[in-house]
TORKE-257631 format. One record per residue (C-alpha): x, y, z. Coordinates in nm, 2 decimals, m for minus. Example, Ala and Ser with C-alpha at 12.3 -4.5 7.8 and 13.67 -1.06 7.14 Angstrom:
<rs>
<r><x>1.23</x><y>m0.45</y><z>0.78</z></r>
<r><x>1.37</x><y>m0.11</y><z>0.71</z></r>
</rs>
This chain:
<rs>
<r><x>3.62</x><y>3.42</y><z>5.00</z></r>
<r><x>3.60</x><y>3.71</y><z>4.76</z></r>
<r><x>3.56</x><y>3.63</y><z>4.39</z></r>
<r><x>3.89</x><y>3.81</y><z>4.33</z></r>
<r><x>4.11</x><y>3.74</y><z>4.64</z></r>
<r><x>4.41</x><y>3.97</y><z>4.67</z></r>
<r><x>4.76</x><y>3.83</y><z>4.65</z></r>
<r><x>4.98</x><y>3.94</y><z>4.94</z></r>
<r><x>5.32</x><y>3.86</y><z>5.08</z></r>
<r><x>5.33</x><y>3.50</y><z>5.17</z></r>
<r><x>5.07</x><y>3.38</y><z>4.92</z></r>
<r><x>5.16</x><y>3.05</y><z>4.77</z></r>
<r><x>5.17</x><y>3.01</y><z>4.39</z></r>
<r><x>5.30</x><y>2.77</y><z>4.13</z></r>
<r><x>5.37</x><y>2.79</y><z>3.76</z></r>
<r><x>5.42</x><y>2.54</y><z>3.47</z></r>
<r><x>5.69</x><y>2.77</y><z>3.32</z></r>
<r><x>6.06</x><y>2.67</y><z>3.31</z></r>
<r><x>6.01</x><y>2.38</y><z>3.56</z></r>
<r><x>5.99</x><y>2.63</y><z>3.85</z></r>
<r><x>5.69</x><y>2.47</y><z>4.02</z></r>
<r><x>5.58</x><y>2.60</y><z>4.37</z></r>
<r><x>5.68</x><y>2.93</y><z>4.51</z></r>
<r><x>5.59</x><y>3.21</y><z>4.75</z></r>
<r><x>5.53</x><y>3.58</y><z>4.69</z></r>
<r><x>5.79</x><y>3.77</y><z>4.89</z></r>
<r><x>5.72</x><y>4.13</y><z>4.77</z></r>
<r><x>5.43</x><y>4.33</y><z>4.62</z></r>
<r><x>5.48</x><y>4.64</y><z>4.42</z></r>
<r><x>5.18</x><y>4.87</y><z>4.38</z></r>
<r><x>4.83</x><y>4.81</y><z>4.49</z></r>
<r><x>4.67</x><y>4.49</y><z>4.37</z></r>
<r><x>4.34</x><y>4.52</y><z>4.18</z></r>
<r><x>4.25</x><y>4.15</y><z>4.09</z></r>
<r><x>3.90</x><y>4.26</y><z>4.02</z></r>
<r><x>4.02</x><y>4.44</y><z>3.70</z></r>
<r><x>4.19</x><y>4.13</y><z>3.56</z></r>
<r><x>4.02</x><y>3.99</y><z>3.25</z></r>
<r><x>4.09</x><y>3.68</y><z>3.05</z></r>
<r><x>4.05</x><y>3.69</y><z>2.67</z></r>
<r><x>4.09</x><y>3.45</y><z>2.38</z></r>
<r><x>3.95</x><y>3.16</y><z>2.57</z></r>
<r><x>4.15</x><y>3.24</y><z>2.88</z></r>
<r><x>4.49</x><y>3.23</y><z>2.71</z></r>
<r><x>4.54</x><y>3.61</y><z>2.74</z></r>
<r><x>4.50</x><y>3.81</y><z>3.06</z></r>
<r><x>4.48</x><y>4.19</y><z>3.09</z></r>
<r><x>4.43</x><y>4.44</y><z>3.37</z></r>
<r><x>4.57</x><y>4.44</y><z>3.72</z></r>
<r><x>4.77</x><y>4.71</y><z>3.89</z></r>
<r><x>5.05</x><y>4.55</y><z>4.09</z></r>
<r><x>5.36</x><y>4.33</y><z>4.02</z></r>
<r><x>5.50</x><y>4.06</y><z>4.24</z></r>
<r><x>5.84</x><y>3.91</y><z>4.34</z></r>
<r><x>5.83</x><y>3.54</y><z>4.38</z></r>
<r><x>6.08</x><y>3.29</y><z>4.52</z></r>
<r><x>6.06</x><y>2.92</y><z>4.42</z></r>
<r><x>6.14</x><y>2.61</y><z>4.61</z></r>
<r><x>6.36</x><y>2.50</y><z>4.32</z></r>
<r><x>6.59</x><y>2.80</y><z>4.39</z></r>
<r><x>6.47</x><y>3.03</y><z>4.12</z></r>
<r><x>6.31</x><y>3.37</y><z>4.14</z></r>
<r><x>6.08</x><y>3.59</y><z>3.94</z></r>
<r><x>6.09</x><y>3.97</y><z>3.97</z></r>
<r><x>5.82</x><y>4.22</y><z>3.89</z></r>
<r><x>5.57</x><y>3.97</y><z>3.76</z></r>
<r><x>5.26</x><y>4.16</y><z>3.63</z></r>
<r><x>4.93</x><y>4.10</y><z>3.81</z></r>
<r><x>4.76</x><y>4.00</y><z>3.49</z></r>
<r><x>5.02</x><y>3.73</y><z>3.42</z></r>
<r><x>5.00</x><y>3.59</y><z>3.77</z></r>
<r><x>4.63</x><y>3.54</y><z>3.72</z></r>
<r><x>4.69</x><y>3.38</y><z>3.38</z></r>
<r><x>4.65</x><y>3.01</y><z>3.28</z></r>
<r><x>5.02</x><y>2.93</y><z>3.34</z></r>
<r><x>5.00</x><y>3.02</y><z>3.71</z></r>
<r><x>4.80</x><y>2.88</y><z>4.00</z></r>
<r><x>4.73</x><y>3.09</y><z>4.32</z></r>
<r><x>4.67</x><y>2.88</y><z>4.63</z></r>
<r><x>4.44</x><y>3.12</y><z>4.83</z></r>
<r><x>4.31</x><y>2.83</y><z>5.04</z></r>
<r><x>4.65</x><y>2.74</y><z>5.18</z></r>
<r><x>4.82</x><y>2.90</y><z>5.48</z></r>
<r><x>5.05</x><y>3.18</y><z>5.38</z></r>
<r><x>5.43</x><y>3.14</y><z>5.42</z></r>
<r><x>5.56</x><y>3.33</y><z>5.73</z></r>
<r><x>5.87</x><y>3.55</y><z>5.74</z></r>
<r><x>6.10</x><y>3.27</y><z>5.85</z></r>
<r><x>6.00</x><y>3.05</y><z>5.56</z></r>
<r><x>6.05</x><y>3.33</y><z>5.31</z></r>
<r><x>6.39</x><y>3.41</y><z>5.45</z></r>
<r><x>6.49</x><y>3.04</y><z>5.41</z></r>
<r><x>6.36</x><y>3.03</y><z>5.05</z></r>
<r><x>6.55</x><y>3.35</y><z>4.96</z></r>
<r><x>6.87</x><y>3.21</y><z>5.12</z></r>
<r><x>6.83</x><y>2.89</y><z>4.91</z></r>
<r><x>6.77</x><y>3.10</y><z>4.60</z></r>
<r><x>7.09</x><y>3.30</y><z>4.66</z></r>
<r><x>7.29</x><y>2.98</y><z>4.72</z></r>
<r><x>7.16</x><y>2.84</y><z>4.39</z></r>
<r><x>7.24</x><y>3.17</y><z>4.21</z></r>
<r><x>7.59</x><y>3.17</y><z>4.35</z></r>
<r><x>7.65</x><y>2.81</y><z>4.25</z></r>
<r><x>7.53</x><y>2.88</y><z>3.89</z></r>
<r><x>7.77</x><y>3.17</y><z>3.87</z></r>
<r><x>8.05</x><y>2.95</y><z>4.00</z></r>
<r><x>7.97</x><y>2.69</y><z>3.74</z></r>
<r><x>7.97</x><y>2.95</y><z>3.46</z></r>
<r><x>8.31</x><y>3.08</y><z>3.57</z></r>
<r><x>8.45</x><y>2.73</y><z>3.59</z></r>
<r><x>8.32</x><y>2.66</y><z>3.24</z></r>
<r><x>8.47</x><y>2.98</y><z>3.10</z></r>
<r><x>8.81</x><y>2.90</y><z>3.26</z></r>
<r><x>8.80</x><y>2.55</y><z>3.11</z></r>
<r><x>8.71</x><y>2.69</y><z>2.77</z></r>
<r><x>9.00</x><y>2.94</y><z>2.78</z></r>
<r><x>9.24</x><y>2.67</y><z>2.89</z></r>
<r><x>9.14</x><y>2.44</y><z>2.61</z></r>
<r><x>9.17</x><y>2.72</y><z>2.35</z></r>
<r><x>9.53</x><y>2.79</y><z>2.47</z></r>
<r><x>9.61</x><y>2.42</y><z>2.46</z></r>
<r><x>9.48</x><y>2.38</y><z>2.10</z></r>
<r><x>9.67</x><y>2.69</y><z>1.98</z></r>
<r><x>10.00</x><y>2.55</y><z>2.10</z></r>
<r><x>9.95</x><y>2.18</y><z>2.04</z></r>
<r><x>10.21</x><y>2.06</y><z>1.78</z></r>
<r><x>9.97</x><y>1.79</y><z>1.67</z></r>
<r><x>9.76</x><y>2.05</y><z>1.49</z></r>
<r><x>10.05</x><y>2.25</y><z>1.35</z></r>
<r><x>9.92</x><y>2.17</y><z>0.99</z></r>
<r><x>9.60</x><y>2.36</y><z>1.05</z></r>
<r><x>9.54</x><y>2.74</y><z>1.00</z></r>
<r><x>9.42</x><y>2.93</y><z>1.30</z></r>
<r><x>9.16</x><y>3.20</y><z>1.32</z></r>
<r><x>8.81</x><y>3.28</y><z>1.46</z></r>
<r><x>8.62</x><y>3.27</y><z>1.12</z></r>
<r><x>8.28</x><y>3.11</y><z>1.16</z></r>
<r><x>8.16</x><y>3.16</y><z>0.80</z></r>
<r><x>8.29</x><y>2.81</y><z>0.69</z></r>
<r><x>8.58</x><y>2.94</y><z>0.49</z></r>
<r><x>8.85</x><y>2.86</y><z>0.74</z></r>
<r><x>8.67</x><y>2.54</y><z>0.85</z></r>
<r><x>8.67</x><y>2.42</y><z>0.49</z></r>
<r><x>9.04</x><y>2.47</y><z>0.45</z></r>
<r><x>9.12</x><y>2.29</y><z>0.77</z></r>
<r><x>8.87</x><y>2.00</y><z>0.69</z></r>
<r><x>9.06</x><y>1.95</y><z>0.37</z></r>
<r><x>9.39</x><y>1.93</y><z>0.55</z></r>
<r><x>9.26</x><y>1.69</y><z>0.81</z></r>
<r><x>9.10</x><y>1.46</y><z>0.56</z></r>
<r><x>9.41</x><y>1.45</y><z>0.34</z></r>
<r><x>9.62</x><y>1.36</y><z>0.64</z></r>
<r><x>9.38</x><y>1.10</y><z>0.78</z></r>
<r><x>9.26</x><y>0.94</y><z>0.45</z></r>
<r><x>9.53</x><y>1.01</y><z>0.19</z></r>
<r><x>9.40</x><y>0.74</y><z>m0.05</z></r>
<r><x>9.06</x><y>0.91</y><z>m0.09</z></r>
<r><x>8.97</x><y>1.22</y><z>m0.29</z></r>
<r><x>8.74</x><y>1.47</y><z>m0.12</z></r>
<r><x>8.56</x><y>1.78</y><z>m0.23</z></r>
<r><x>8.51</x><y>2.04</y><z>0.04</z></r>
<r><x>8.33</x><y>2.36</y><z>m0.03</z></r>
<r><x>8.16</x><y>2.65</y><z>0.14</z></r>
<r><x>7.82</x><y>2.64</y><z>m0.02</z></r>
<r><x>7.68</x><y>2.94</y><z>0.16</z></r>
<r><x>7.76</x><y>3.15</y><z>0.47</z></r>
<r><x>7.80</x><y>2.91</y><z>0.77</z></r>
<r><x>7.75</x><y>2.60</y><z>0.55</z></r>
<r><x>8.02</x><y>2.35</y><z>0.44</z></r>
<r><x>7.96</x><y>2.04</y><z>0.24</z></r>
<r><x>8.19</x><y>1.74</y><z>0.21</z></r>
<r><x>8.18</x><y>1.48</y><z>m0.06</z></r>
<r><x>8.40</x><y>1.19</y><z>m0.15</z></r>
<r><x>8.48</x><y>1.09</y><z>m0.51</z></r>
<r><x>8.51</x><y>0.72</y><z>m0.43</z></r>
<r><x>8.32</x><y>0.50</y><z>m0.19</z></r>
<r><x>8.40</x><y>0.49</y><z>0.18</z></r>
<r><x>8.41</x><y>0.19</y><z>0.41</z></r>
<r><x>8.26</x><y>0.21</y><z>0.76</z></r>
<r><x>8.59</x><y>0.30</y><z>0.93</z></r>
<r><x>8.66</x><y>0.58</y><z>0.68</z></r>
<r><x>8.31</x><y>0.72</y><z>0.71</z></r>
<r><x>8.35</x><y>0.74</y><z>1.08</z></r>
<r><x>8.68</x><y>0.93</y><z>1.04</z></r>
<r><x>8.50</x><y>1.18</y><z>0.81</z></r>
<r><x>8.21</x><y>1.22</y><z>1.06</z></r>
<r><x>8.45</x><y>1.27</y><z>1.35</z></r>
<r><x>8.63</x><y>1.55</y><z>1.16</z></r>
<r><x>8.30</x><y>1.70</y><z>1.04</z></r>
<r><x>8.16</x><y>1.72</y><z>1.39</z></r>
<r><x>8.46</x><y>1.92</y><z>1.52</z></r>
<r><x>8.37</x><y>2.21</y><z>1.30</z></r>
<r><x>7.99</x><y>2.20</y><z>1.32</z></r>
<r><x>7.85</x><y>2.47</y><z>1.56</z></r>
<r><x>7.48</x><y>2.41</y><z>1.50</z></r>
<r><x>7.28</x><y>2.14</y><z>1.67</z></r>
<r><x>6.91</x><y>2.05</y><z>1.72</z></r>
<r><x>6.80</x><y>2.05</y><z>2.09</z></r>
<r><x>6.53</x><y>1.79</y><z>2.15</z></r>
<r><x>6.45</x><y>1.94</y><z>2.50</z></r>
<r><x>6.36</x><y>2.28</y><z>2.36</z></r>
<r><x>6.26</x><y>2.17</y><z>2.00</z></r>
<r><x>6.49</x><y>2.44</y><z>1.86</z></r>
<r><x>6.82</x><y>2.48</y><z>1.67</z></r>
<r><x>7.10</x><y>2.60</y><z>1.88</z></r>
<r><x>7.45</x><y>2.74</y><z>1.80</z></r>
<r><x>7.75</x><y>2.68</y><z>2.02</z></r>
<r><x>8.11</x><y>2.78</y><z>1.95</z></r>
<r><x>8.35</x><y>2.52</y><z>2.09</z></r>
<r><x>8.72</x><y>2.58</y><z>2.18</z></r>
<r><x>8.81</x><y>2.39</y><z>1.86</z></r>
<r><x>8.60</x><y>2.62</y><z>1.64</z></r>
<r><x>8.73</x><y>2.93</y><z>1.81</z></r>
<r><x>9.08</x><y>2.83</y><z>1.71</z></r>
<r><x>9.04</x><y>2.65</y><z>1.38</z></r>
<r><x>8.71</x><y>2.80</y><z>1.25</z></r>
<r><x>8.36</x><y>2.66</y><z>1.23</z></r>
<r><x>8.03</x><y>2.66</y><z>1.05</z></r>
<r><x>7.68</x><y>2.62</y><z>1.16</z></r>
<r><x>7.61</x><y>2.34</y><z>0.92</z></r>
<r><x>7.87</x><y>2.09</y><z>0.80</z></r>
<r><x>7.72</x><y>1.82</y><z>0.58</z></r>
</rs>
């Protein structure tokens, strides 16, 4: 086999990226020149190449126009020794990918519909008539509504609620709280907090819930 075998339609590959795993090249754009690919920085960076590739994965995902240099990088494996996928297998993989794409779109639309329905319910629910409505996410509106909820839920305690900076609200209590009262404060606080740490991606994420869309929110509520 050549030192630089050429990737063609049907070549089997895999990647460690995004949990995609095994896949098959189903289209090649341009003329591959694998002999021009060079790895730098201990193999972590690849340059060169002339073509790009469309890949369909067994998991149902796809990758379009992947540069040749990336395909020959450390995050990808090319299985030149395995039999290539035939046209029928590629058609089946693409049909599966389209079904997965359609289902993801349907899930997204269902989630959007559920979000909109919950927003409308909160706006008209008499239980929350004491709260001010608005889309403010700076923490100003959230602070106002947190004060009202705390006063209604724990009238025998004195709280200080302030917007310390944009997107940050702090809550403190003048007197000690028992466990039940502390849980009440935490439950109220969490309704307005839009920021959260994602262990899976090791990153801080922001998500606006229906509650925060109606009654305000803040990225941090301490």
